[in-house]
N, C-alpha and C positions, 0 to 999 in steps of 0.2 A: 282285605287283599293287599298285597305289596304294591307300592307305587311303581309304575312303569312308564317309560317314555315311548316315543313313536317307534323306536327300534326294539321295544320289548325288553329293554334292560330294566332291572329291578334294583330297589334299594337293598343294600346288603351290609351286614357287619363287615367292615373292611379290615381293621387290625386293632390289636392291643399293643400299647407302647410300655416297655419296661426299661427304666434307666439303670445302667450298670456302671461299675467302676473297673475299667480295663476290659475293653471290648474283646481282645484276643482270649483272655482268661474266661470271659463269659461264654464265648463261642465253644471253648473246650468243655466247660462245665455242663452246658445244656446238651451238647452233643454226647458226652459220656452218659448222660441220663437217658439217651435214646431219642432226643429231640434235636435233630441235626440242624445247626445254625449256619447259614451260608452268608459270607460277607456281601453286603448289599451295595455299599459305596458311600460317598461323602455328600454332605449338604453344604450350601452356602452359609449356613448358620454356624459353621465350625464344629458340627457333629458328624458322626459316621454311624452306620448301623450294620446289623446282621439280621437275617430273616429266617424264622422258623416257619416252614410252610410246605404245603402239599399241593394237590391238584384242584383244590377248591379256592373260593375267593378269600376267605378269612385267613389271616396269618398273624404271627406275633413278631414285633420288632424290638430287638435289643438295640439300645442307643446310648452312645457315650460321647463326651466332649473330647475331640482329638487335637484341637488347635486353639490358641488364645481367641476368645470371642466374648463380646459383651451382649450378644444377641439374647433376647428374652428366652427363647428356646433353650439355648446353651445354659443359661442361668438356671432354668428350671430343671434341667437334667442334672446339673451339678448339685442342686439343693435338695432334690427329692429322689433319692435312690429307691428302686423297687418299681411296682406298678405305678405308672404315671398318668395315663389317660387311655382313651380308646376312640375309634372313629367309625362313622357310618358313611358308606359310599352311596351317594344319590345320583340318579341319572339327570336330574334337572335341579340345580341349586335354587334358582328363582322360585319355582313352584314350592319347594320345600320351605324356603324363607317365608313365603306368603302364608303357608299353613301354620308355621310357627308364630307368626305375627298374629294370626287369628287366635292363637292360644295365649296371647299376651307376652310373647317372648320376641324381642327384637334380635336381629343377628348382624354381625359385623359384615362389612363389605368383603367379598372373596379376595383372598390373597393368593397369588401364584407362587408356587415353590417347585423345587426340582432336586434331582439326585443324579450324580454320575456314577454308574455301576462300574465294577472292576473291568468289564469288557468294553468300556467306552461308551455304552449306550446311555442316553439321557432320558429320564422319565420326568414328566411334567404333570402337575396337578394343581388344582385350586382348593383351598381350604377356607372354612367359614366358622367363626366362633359363634356359639349360641349365648345370647344374653350376657356377653362379657365373660363368659366362663372359659378362660384360656387354659389349656392343658389341665382341665378339671378332672378330679378322680373318678367322678361318676357321670357327669353331663358330657356326652361325646362331642367331638367337633365333626363337622360335615366335610367330606372330601368328594371332589369330582375329578376323575382321571382325564387328562387331556391327551396323553399319549399312553397307549396300552401297555401294561406290564405283563409279560407272560406269567402264567401260573407256575407253581413250583413242581418239584419232581412227582412223577406219578405215584411213587411209593412213599413220598414224603408225609410228614405228620399232618393230620387234618384236625382242626378245632371243631369239636362237636357241640360244645356248650360253654357258656360263661356264667359265673356267679358274681353278682354285684351286691354290695351293701350300700344302701342309700337311705337318707332320712325319710323320704316319702315315696315308697315303691309305686303307688298307684299314679302319682304325678309323673314320675319318669316313664312309666309304662305309656301314658297318654302322649307324652313328648315323643317317644320312639315310634308310636303309631303315626303321629303327625309327620315324622320323617320317612314313613313308608314301610316300616316293619308291621307285622301283624300280631295281634293278641294270640297268645298260645294258651288255649283253655285246657290243654291236657296236662298241665303242670299243677298238681294239687297243692293248695294251701298257700301259694304265693303268686303275685303277679309275674307274668313272663311274656316275652315276645319271641317271634321267630322271623327269620328271613327266608325260610324254606329249606335251608341247609343246617342252620344251627339255632339253638335255643338260648336265650338270655334270661336267666332267673334273677328276680329282684327281691331282696329281703332287707329288713330294717337294719340300719347301721350308718356308717359314714365313710368306710374305708375305700369305697369304689370297687374296682375289680380285685376279687380275692382268690378266685380259682378258675382254672381252665381245664375242661375235659378234652383230652386228646385221643384220637384214634390212631394207634401205631403200636408196633411191637416193642414193649418196654423191657428194660432191665429191672425196673422197680415199678410197682403199681401206683405209688404215691411218692412224690419228691418235692422238696421245698427249694425253689430256685429264685434267688434275688427277691425274697419276700413274697413270692407267689406260689401257692399250692397247685401243683399240676398232677391231675389224675389221669393216668395213661392207660389206654385200652387198645387192644388189637383191632384194627379196622378190616373187617372180613370182606366187604364188598368193593369191587374195583370201582373207581370213579373216573370218568372221562377226563382227559387233560386237554383243556382249550385255553386260548388266550383271553385275557380280559379285554373287552372292547373299549 
């Protein structure tokens, strides 16, 4: 079962991070493909983002360096275009850190970050690296939201599944279970996990996130965007729009 806190909040796949060159161009490119990207705002690290998202938890972040910065995040965004990393949202960082330590993985102390949205709203969160894997292509970082970010448009694109290439799929599956996701036994032939809304499939390789399945009305069924294969499908069932707590 998924990890929950006293308020019933569960661990979730939070977002996939894709580094781009020229945020405005990327917004246009993704939006023309049927995956509307909405400007998200700026970070103290010298980066800014746009979000591809709908009414569920998981979203995709397009990120670019927009001002001079020597911050490690800005450096990684400059040096590694394309899929960069991904994140798991956990309701209780300390519980998750203890579970990972029992698995033999130490975690860094949580670091507070923030983003100022175009409407002036400030969103605050804590992140935590796993075993020194900063912005790793397949080992996610942990995130706990301190100020709730409202979900995306009711008819916005919804991530239905992710495909990751990892050297040891069974090892990463166990790590993700320790973070509060659940084994997905319905996927044949490959380790997988689910957060109740989407499935993460793990196969051998080293590239990290290689594909995202979307539920949205597409102009094209398959499109390559900034090094990531996006498989786009029409989402038939309405999904309730609520705020992230």
